[in-house]
N, C-alpha and C positions, 0 to 999 in steps of 0.2 A: 315455468319453463324455468322462473323465477326460482318457484319450491326447490327444482333442484341443482339450483347454480350456487341457494347461502352455505347449504350444507357442504360444498363443499369449499366453496368461498372459507370457514367456518377452519373447515379440519386443515387447507393450506395456512393460514396465521396460525395453526394449533402447529402443527408442525414445526415453521419457523420455531415459532417461540423456544418447545423444547429444543434445534435443538442451538437454539443459542444460548440454552439453562446447562444445557453439554457442555455446549464451548467452554462457557464462564466451570461448570462446575470440575475440568477437567483442567483447567491453568491452576485452580486456586482452593481443590475440596476443603483443607482445612476451613478460611477464610472463611468457605460457605455454609457449614456447617455451622461456625460462632454464630455469625448472620443469620441462620435462623432460628440460632434458639433467641437470639437477640430478641426480635420479633417477636416472639412469644409472649418472650418478658416484657416489653413495651406496646403492647395490643392487652394484655393482666390490666397493667398499673393505672393508664387511666380510669378505667369502669373501679378499680380498688380504692383507689383517690377520694371517687364522687360520694361512693358507699361511708367509706368513713366521712368525709365533711358532714352528712345527713347524720351519719350517731351523734358525732361531734356536738352538734350544735344543737341536735335532738335533745341531749344528753343536757345541752347548758341551760335550754326552758323548764327541764326540770327540777332544778338546782332551787328554785325557790320553796319546792315541800319538801324537800331534805333541812330536817334541824341542824345534822351535823355536815357541817361547812365544806368541812376536813376533809369529809369522806368521799361529801360532793366533787372535790376538787380533786380528789387522788382518782374519781372514775375521769375525771376530763381530762387531765393530766396522762392517763393510759390512754386517750385517745387523740392526744396532741403526742406523745411519742410513737403509737403509730403513722400516725401520719408523717410525723417526720421522720421516720424510720423508711417507707415508703418511699417518699420525697428524696432522702438521698440514693437509695438502689435507682429512682431515678437518673436522677443528674450523672451516678456513673454505669450506668447503660446505655445513655448517651454517648456518653465521651469514650467506651470503649466504643459502642457501634461509629461514631464519624472516623478513630485509629484503624478498623478493619475493612470499614467497605474503602474509603480512604487507598489500602492497602491492597484491594479486593482488584480495585479500580485499575491499579500499576499493574497489577500482574495483570490482567486481563486485555488492557492496552496489551503489554510487550508481548503478549502470548496471538493473540489478533495480525499485531505487525508481523511476527517471524511468522505466520503464516504464511500472509501475502506476499513474504518475501521464497518462503520454498514457492509457492505457486509462480510465481513473474519467475525465478528460475529455473524451473519445469517448463515456462510456456516457452514455445515457436518460436524461434529471430521473425516467422508472419508472425503473426501477435502488434509486435513494435513497429511494425511499415501498416497498422493497421490502425487508423484517426478515432474507428471504434471503439478496437481497444484502450485505444487509451481511456475513455471517456468510463470506459467501463471499471479500470480502475483509478482513474480517479474517485469516483464515487465510490469505490471498496475503500480508498484509503481516506478517506474523506470522512467515512462513518461508520464502517467494522470497527474502528479503535475505537469507541465509544460506546457504542449501540448495546451490545450484548450486555454492557454493563449496567446498562442503564434498564433491560430487557429483565434483569436479576432484579434488582432496586426497586423498582412498579410493580414486581412482582410481591419478593417481599410486604414492600405500602398494601398494594392490594387487600395482601392476607391481615395486614395487622391492620391494616382498617376496617375491614371487613369485619373481620370480627372486636374490633374498639366499640363499632354503629350499633350490630347486630345486641353485643349489651344495654345498650340505649337505648336502642330505641324497643325491645322487650318495654324495657320501663315505660317510657311512653305508648304505648300499647294500652296497655293496662290503664293508663291516665284517657287517652281519647284516643280508638285508632283510626277516626274518620282524618280528623289533623294528622295523625302521624305520616299513613295513607297519601293523603294531599303532600306533604314537606316530599317524600320519596317520589313522588309523579313529576313533583316540579323539577327536583335536580336531571334528567332524563334528559326535557328539550339542551341542556347546556353539556351532556356526554353527544348527541349529535352531531353539535358545533363544533363540537373540536377533531369528532370525527371527520367531519368535512374538510375541517382546517387543516386535519393532515393530508386528508386525502389534497387537498389543491396546494399545498404546503411540496407535496413529492412532488408532484406535477412540474412545478413552477420547478427544482430543485433539478429536474432532469431534463428540465427543455436549461436551463441556464447552465450545463453543464460542459461547452463548448467553450461560452461565454469565462465561465470560471475559467475553465485550463490559458485562455488567450494573455485574458487576463494575470496569470501568475505569472504566465512566458515573457510579456513587456518587462512584470517587475522583477523578474531576475534578471532578463535586460538591463535593468535603470541597479540593479546594484550585486551585477555578477563582477567579475575579476575577471573572466578573456573577455570580457564584451567593454569593458569600462574604456582603454582607451582609441576603440571606435566609436565609440557613442560621441563619446570629448570631441573626435576630430574632425571628426562631419555634421557635430552639433544636431544632432539626436537625440538629447536628451528633455528636450521639452514635446516631441515631437510621438514620443513611446507613451511620458505621461500623461501629456494629453487623449492617446490611446488609451490608455487604463481605466484612465475618468469616469470618461464615457461610462468604457463596458462595466467598470465597478458603481455609476449611475443608476446605468439603466437594470442591474442584479438589485439593488440597494433602491430604491424605486418600486418592482414590483414588491420583492417582498413586503417596506416599511404596509401600501396600501391593501395584500392580500389581512397584514398586522390590523389593521384600522377597521380594517370592514367584519374582525373577530371579534373585536371589543365590542363595537356595537353592537352586535347581538348577546355577546358574554354578559354587556350591563342591563340589558333590558331583563331577561332570562334572573339577573342575581334581584335585582329592582323587586318582580315578583315574586321572586322563595325570600327575599328578610320580607317583606310585605304578609307571607303564609308564617315563619315567624313571629315575626310580633302580634299575630291571631293567634297564638296555640301563647301565646305571650298573657295575652289579656286572657284566656281559655282560664290559666294556670292560677293568675293574681283573684278570678272573679271566687275559684275554688277555695280560697284561700282566705277572701273579705265569709265567707258563708262555712267558715273551722276545718272544712273538710280536706284541707294538709296540713301535717306539722311545718314549721319554721326549719328542717331540717329536711322533707321533702323539697319548700321550696329551692330551700338554695342547692336544693341536688337538680333539683329541673330546669330552671337556672344556668346554671354552671354547664348539664348536660346538654342545653337547646346549643348552646354556644361549639362542647365539645363535637354535639352529637352532626352541626350543622358540618364545621371544618371534613367530621371523620368523610361526613358522604360526601363532600367536594374532594377532597381524597383519590376514596371508591375510583367515582366520573374518571377527577384527572390519569387515575392509573392505567384506568383502561383505555383510555387513550390514548396516553404515550402507550401503554402497549403498542398497539393500532399504529400510532405513528412509528415508533423507534421499528418493528415493523415490517414496513413498506419499504423503509429506510436501506433496511439491514438484508432482503432482497437482495440489493446491488451486488453484496459481500457472496452470496450465494451462489450468481450468478457467473460471478468471478472463480467461484471455486467451482463451479461444472466444468472451463474451459479444458481444454484437453490434447494435449497435444497431440501431433501428429509424427512427428519424429519422435519415436518410442524406441526403447531394442523388440528384437521379434522374440519368439516362443522362446525356441530353439537357439540363440547367439550364439552366434564361432567363432571362436578365437581369431583375433587379429594376427597375421604371422611374424617372429618380432627379426624375422631373418628372411628376405624376402630371396629365392633363389629363382624364379625366373627374371630373366636381364626386361619382362617386360612391367614397373614394377608398379603402375596406374597408365589404368584405361580407362580413358571415357568413347565412350561410342555411342555414333547417330542419337545425342545429348539433345532432346528438347524443354522448351522451360518458360511459362510464363505466367507474370505474376499476378495475385490475383485483383481481379476486376480491372486487369489490362485486356486493348482488344487483339495488340500485335506481338508477338514473340519475345523475351531477350534475348534469349539461342535458340535457335534450330539446325537440327540434325550433326553436332559441332561432335565432330573428333577428333582425340591426340593421343599420343603413346610418351609418356613418362618412365627416363629407363633408368638399371640401379645407377648412382652412381652421376645420371647425367643432370646435369639442369637448362632446364627449357625458359623463354623468354614469349612473356604474353602480348603482345603487342596491337594496338588500333588506336582511335581518334577517340573522346567523351562520349558514351553512351552505346560502344561497339557491344559492349556484355559482357568488359575481360572481370570483374569484379564478383556479376553473379555467377560466371564460371566457378570462380573461386568460389564462392560459398554453397555452391555442388558438390566440389567436392570434400569443402569442409563437411558434406553432410549438413548444414543448416538451411537448410532443403532439399528435396527429392527432385530429382525430373519427372517431368508429365513425360519424356516417350526416353527409352534407352537409357544403358547403366553408364557404371561409371565400376569397374574392378580394381582391388587389388590385389594382384602374385595371386590373379584369375578370378576372385569373390568376389562379389558384390557389396558392396562396401555398407547397402541395406540388409545384408546377413548380420553385420555385424554390431554390437552393444554399441551404439553413439560414444557414450560415456568411453571405451575404451578405442576406440579411429581416433577421436581427439585425441586421447594420450600418445597415438602416431605423428601428431603434425605438431609442427608448432607454427605457428602464424603472425605475421606482423601485417597489419592495414594501417592504409594510410590515412584513418583516422583514428591514431593508438590512445589511449589513453593515459592519460595525465597523471597517478594518482602519487593525493600529499600528505604521504606518507616516504619514509628515511629509503635514501638510494637502494640498502642494502632490501630494504623489501618490496621496494620498485622494480627488480631485476628476479625476488624471492617467486615473485607471484606467476612467476613462467612456466615455472613447474612448481602450484603449492604443496603438489603429495612430497617433495623432498624437502630434507632439512636444511635449514640455511646455515649453509655450507659456505664457511668465508672465502674461504679456498679458489671455489666450485663458482661464485656469484663477483670476486678478481675475476676468476680469466674468462666467465663471455665476458667484462665490464672490457679487459684485455680485448675482445676480438670484434666489438662493438668501437672499441677509438676512445672508450669513455674511462677508462682506467685515467689518466695523465688529469682529463680535468676533473675529476670527483678528489683525485688523491687534496688538489686544491680548497675545497667546499670545505665550511669552518670546525664540521666530526666530521672529515670522510665519507664513509659511507653509514653511517649513522647518524649523516646533513639529512634530516625532511624537507622534499621541496617545494619550494611555491611559498605566494606568502602568506597567504587564505590562514595559517596558525601560529600558534608559537614560538617564535625559534624557527622558521623555516625562510630558507632559501631560494632566489627568482635563478634559474637557468635561460639560456636561451634555445630558439629554438634547434637548432643544430645539438644541441647539448641533447635535449628532451628526444630527441629522433634515433639517438646514439643509445640512452637506456631502454629504448620500446629492442634496440637491436638487439640488445645486451642480456633482454629478459625474453628473446626468442630462444639465441643461443643458449640461454639458462636448460632452457628442457631438450633432455637425452630425447629424437624425437627422429622418424624416419625418413620424415619428408617435410621441407620447411618452404614456410610459403610466402612471399612478401611483395605485400604491395604497396608501389612506392614506396620505396626504404629508404631512397638518399636525398628524396627532392629538397630536402634542406639540408644537404650536406655542400661545404665545395669541391671541387673538381679533385683537389688532394686528398681528402677526406675520405668519397667514398671509392679513387679507386684504393685505400688502403687498404678499410671494408671491406669490398670485396675480396682483395688479396688473401687477406684475415678468411674470410666467409670461406674461399676454395677451401682452402689451407683446412678449415674445418668440417669440412661436408666426413672427409676421409669414407666412403664408399656412397654416399648417404644423396636421395635426388631432393632434388630444390627446384620447386616452381618463380618463375619473378615479372612480375608484370612490373610493366614501370612505363612512363615517356623521353626518360633519360635515354640514350642512345650510345652512352659512355661504359652504361651499363651494358644493356640490352647486348650490342655486338659481344659481348664477352659470354652469351650462352653461348652453349653449345650447340643449340635445337635455337628456333623461334618461329611461332604462330602468330598468324594476323588477323585480326577480328575487323569485320565488317560487316553492321547492323545484323550483329549474331550470329554469322556463320563466319567459316577460316576462311579467309579467301587468298591465304598464301599460305607454305612451310616451307620450312629450308633452313640455313645455316645465316650469316652474317653475309661470306662472299653471296649464295649462292642470291638472294633477292637481292643485292643492289641486280649482280645482272641481271635479274624478270624485268627490273624499270616495272616496279606497278606501286600498289598501293607505300610497302613497305619505301623503297627508293625513292618515293615522292615525300616521306612524311622526315623520312633522315633527310634528304638536301635540302625539307626548311626548314627542318633546328638547325642542317649547317649554316644555310642564313646566318641565322640570328647568333649563330655561340659558333664561329670559326675553327674556335679549336679543337670543336670533336672530331673534326677531319683529320 
């Protein structure tokens, strides 16, 4: 069984190393070739230096028998000049190598980051709502940015050290092949210690992933601008600091313990290797005493022993590092294997740009359950959105409102039922094209720390940054007046996290988010708690402008504020993932069911709603 496993194991590692090399080569082919050439030079130069040292010292011992001392010095000077030339070339190559390797490393790091970003963009929303995905993403981000460069660097180091080592070992084999073989064999246990350490380190880091992410979360709470006020007011700083330190202590202690075990084993192995090396030195000195070696040969062997031992260690270290990097890089390749389920069909249909039917959007008998949950978030939900109509979806927290919006946006697909646009199931459209027909503002909208103009423009980033259109969207959202008061108007950077940034209120941020939505030329507008941070007067103005802006387009509104909800053309009431009522405001109030109870409860708290 073991004989079958080992080739498969090696094949998998070689395959991953090949993929890593291919990645590095694709990001920086020019520097990859340069580094390969440098590696060849750096493997030859140490051997050449040893040979020149031998020739120089042998020539020096022969000067006593040469009558013409000028001639003798010219011979020595020749070897000195050659040695100097090799030393200068070696220094130059080393300097060039540092620049090219650093450049290649930066290019590869940026390239790998771009790959991670690309994969993250294509990943389904379901992945982001799964803790296992975040563990995989964390490991990919932590390891993939530098492991490919290290793999290539170790491959080059392995090639260079192996070539240099073979040249040195060939000379020692001629001197005493038994001792040379012994030196090589002594290095092998050190290699397996490094392999064992790599396995244990990988297992430890894999186990610590969740703790690492949690510690980063506490770090973000302690240093983030969004959490600063609440942390200070509730005096939570030391609590989260203690939690962070506790997690880091556990992670740190595991790493230190593993490092100590590795150091003890490597010390014992190096001790044996050092004793063997001095045994070979004794043999060389014995041969020198009996006159079987020249002074040049002795110097070459002594230098060669030190260089050979260093090169052998480099070979073992490079092999072990390749194994370690390969283990950790598997997290990146695992991440790249994630396949989104929300994708374009092989033969996608064009999304109708002008809806001819009265029923622009129809949700029919839709049921949905989140992965890992035992209860449906939605069950047998049906609703209709007609052209030019505004419908509202209301219900208590957890009733399924936001889930329904996610399905309509096709961030998820329903388990049962269908969502049709102009009579066609939206799963037959390219998701990107379907998204272009929607303009959405969620209750947890993002606050981009970029300029006001860009904050609005990202609502339709495929369009030009036409300032007149951006201003029009801001005006509809009621944002234009406060924007004009900002230091640089539409060029003002929002937020105080960056230089010359200006902070705005929560209501003003919400108006920016609404402007972003209005800037997007969509067929359906979706608003999830769009005015929760606005006062009553601002809310009324925004909704009035919104009605005028629709111009035959449709809208879906989710809100707990009945000043907004009761202005909708039709209202659907969700409870426990099911639609339990539907109708306009007056009809639902006459029914005196859940909608009426929710409305009356809000009136008691906010009498002006009546």
